[in-house]
N, C-alpha and C positions, 0 to 999 in steps of 0.2 A: 384241236380237231372241229373238220366243219360238219354243218347242220346236214350235207350230203349224207356222210359217212355215217353220220347218227342215224339216218331214214334207212340207209342200206342196212345198219346192222339190228333193227328192230324184226323180233320173231312173229311171222304170220299166225303159225300156229297158236304162242300166248296170246295173242289179239283176239283169234277164236275162241279161246279157253277163257275168256275174261267176259264176252259177249255171253257165251253161254252160262257163264254163272251169273250173271245180270238178268239172262233171259230165266233163268231157274228162279232167283230173288221174285223177279218180277211178276211170274205164275203162282208162285207161291203166296204173295201179295192179294193179287186178284182172285185166286181161288178162293181163297178165305173170305175174301169181302164178297164176294158171289153167294157163299154158301151164307154168311151171319146177315149181310144188309136187308134182305126182308123182314128181318124179326125185328130193328132196329128200331125203337119210335123215341119221337120227342115229346116231352112229361112239359106241362103247363100247367103253373100251380094259381090257384084265386086265395086270398087274402079270406077273413071274415068282414072286411069292406066290400068286398067283392072285386078289387084292383088286384091285378097281375103283384104275383108275389114271389118269382122266379121262374125260371125251366132246366129241365136237365133231360137227362137221356135215360132210356131204358131198354130192356129187349124182352120179349115174349119166347118164356122157357116151358109152358105148356100148348096143347093145340086149344086148350078152351078158354085161352086169353089171362092165364096169369102172366104178370110182368114184375122181373125184378128190376128193384133201382134203387136209390139211396136212401136211406130215413132223412137226412139233411135236406133231399128235394121236397118230401112231400110231407115231412111232419108238420101238423099243426094245419094243413090244409081246409081250406073251406070247400073247393072244386078244384079239381082234377080233371086235365082234360089230355088226351093223349091223339098225335097224329100219326099214323102208321104209313110206312114207307111206300106208298101205294097212292098216298095224299087221302084216304080217310080220316076223318076228325070224330073222336068217339069220345063220350063220359067216360071216365072211371071210379072206382068203387076201391075205397082205401080196405085194404084186409088187415092190413095191419103194419106195422114198423118196430124195429129195434135199433133205436140211439146209440146201442149199446156196442153195437156192432157194426151202424150203420146201412142197415140193408133195411127196405121195404118190400112190400106186394102191394100191388094194386090188382085189379082186374076190368076188362072189359069184355062185352057181349059183341060178338061180330061171329060172320062165319067166315070160313076160307083163310085162316089166320097162319101166315109163316112164323115157324117156331125153331127156336136154337137148342140144338143141344150142349148141356153142363158135361163137362171134362172131368178128368182127374187131375187137379192142380198138384198133387204131391207126385206125380209123374216129370212134373217140369224139372229141367235143368238150368243153370245160371248160362247165357249165352244164348239159349233158344229164342227164334224168330217169333213175336209175337205182334198180334196187328189191334188196334183200336178204334173202334169206331163210335161216334156221338153228335152229337149237336153243338159244340164250343160257339158260347157268343154269338146263338144264332144261327151258325151256321150249319145246315143238316148234311147228315149223311157224308160229314168229313172223317177220311180214314187217315191213318198216323200208321206208323209202324216202326219195332225197333227190334231190342234183345230184352231178355230178364236178365236185369242188372243185377239182381241180391233176392235172396228165397230167407224165409224165416225173420223178416224184419220185424219189429213190433210199433204201431202206431197207437197213440192215444184218440180215441172216439171225444167227441164232444161233452160227454159224460164224465171224461177223466178216466174212465175204464181201458186198459191196456188188450187191443187187438192185438193177438199173436200171430206167426207164421202169414204178415201181409208180403205181396209181392211187391218188387222192387222193377220200375221199367224205366227206359228213356224215351219209350213212346210218347211223343208229344201230347200232353194233356191240356185242357186251359178250362175255365169254367164254362160250363154248361156241359162239358164232357161227363159228368158226375152220374153214375147209376150207368154208362154204358157198357159195354163187353169187351173185355180183355180175351182175344182169342190166338189162337194156336194156327198154321198153316192149314190143318184141315179144318177149320171154322170150329171146331171145338172151345165153347167159353173155360177158361180156366179162372176170371177172376173179374171182379166188378168193379170198373176204376172209380176210384174214391176221392183222391185228394192230389195235394199237388204243391211244394214247397214254393212260398212266394220269393222271387227275386232268383229262384235256381232254374237252371238248366238242366233238361234231362234226369231230373229228381222226381219221379212220379208212384203215387202209389194203387194197386189193387186189393180188396178183399179175396179172397183167394176160393174157386169154385164150391171147395173142400167144405168151407165154412159158410159158404152162399143156400148150398142143398142143405144140411143142417138147419139154418135159422129159418129157410123156406117153408120147410115142413113142417115146423114148429109154429108159424105165423098163419100156414093155411089151416092148420088142425086145433089153436089155440087163440089166434090173432093178436099173440106175446110171446116171447119166450120166458120164459118160468128160470127164474134165480132164485137164490134162497141170498140172505141176509142176517145179520147177529145183531146191529142196533149200536155199532161203535164209530167215531173218529179216531183216528190213528196218524202216527208218524213214524216211519225209517228211523231204527237209530243202532248203531253198535253195540255188540255186547263186550262187557269185560272179558278180555281172555281166560281170565283165573276163573271167571263160572262158568266158561264155554267148558275149561278142561274138568271143571270141577262134577258138571253135571253132563260130562258127555255129548254137549250138543254137537249138530251138524255142520252148525254155519255161525259166524258171527255176528248175524244181524236178527231185527226183530222189527216187531208192529209195537211200539209203545201205545198206550191205549191214551189218550186225549179227550174223551167226550164217550159218555153213554146215556142213549137215548133211554128215555123214564119206559119202564113196562117192556123192554124189549129182549128180545132171547140172550142179550149178553147180563143185560141187568137180572134175571131172571136167574140167570148161571150164577152170580154171586162176583160177576167181573167188578172189578175197582178201576178206578182211573188212578195209573201209575203201573198198573202191570203191563208186563211184556209179553205178547203172543208170540211163540216160537214153534208151536206146532198145531196143526188142527186137522181131526180126521186122520191121523197116525202119518202124515205127512208134512214134512219142514215148511216152516212160513219163514223165508227170511226177509219179506217185504209187503206191503198194502198190496201188489199186484199178485203176488204169491196167492194171497187170500181170497182176493179176486177168484181168481181161476178156479180153486177149490170150493166155492159156494156154487155149485151147480144145482141145477131143478133136485138131481138126486138127493138132495141133503137137506128139501124141505121137509122140517116136522120130522127127520133123522135125530135121534140122538147119538151125538159124536161127543168124541173126547178133545177136548181143547187144554193144551200146553201151555202153561204161564209161567215165567219169573215173577214174583213177588217180593221186590227186595233181593235177595240172594238166595230164596228158597225157589224149588219147583215146585209147582201143583199141577194136577189136572184136574179140571173141571169137566162136567157134564152138560153139553148145552144143544138146545132143538132151536137150529135154525127155521124162520118164518120164511114164507114166500116174499119177494121183495116186488113191492111196487111201483118200483121206478121205472121210471122212462113212460 
């Protein structure tokens, strides 16, 4: 078949439809950027020696200058500087940071600030268009677009704690994007960009906006996120099936206690090294991550049931978690 014949068979309507689709995509991206761009900031950090200690991104989310960014961008900073989209340079105050969710709040004092809307991350759908704006590798106001690749991923923070419901996207991120917003086509922030997998392509992660809203409210109120702890070190272990059946346990794994801090809630409750934790506060514990999820602010100073296996015997201890000072 000749090229002339091929050309004669091209459907003009199909080309027109493709152009309309591309135009709609372009309008969605540019509209999102116009909405969010003025609120995105560059975060510059100085260490205690006065030297630059890194940079990242962030975004203003209240009219009075509160900025969301990543904990790993500002944690331990001696000075924090903010460069606004309109060119203004300002000093920022660290309000609080939470290494366990890799989120932090800083604040600037300035008039006429643009600010972003925090959207509902639970409404996201796989395949949905998302746009990332940040300052990767020092290139300010860089825009990338992609889709939501997956939802409800888990990602381990620098402290080792598991962050749940993380958004995976293929919107390209690079060092310096950390702390910047991930937004919908309407310009609503649905995530805080936090991490990439080195050497991978198109696998990037963002902390969901619903998590960010909760953490931000606690940081603005208390300067930290209160969590409880019981003072044990442990490891995930399988349980013998006969023991599981005999005690009618829901799962076949638990947390073997390998270390107990002196004078900790665990020590005061009578927990011993070698015990295996299988439930806390009426909820099954299949591993260390389950225990972390259950040790919430509400459990601080609240007497709770701790179900353990000691040998083949099942015991229930009463434990009173204390407030964690970690991070």
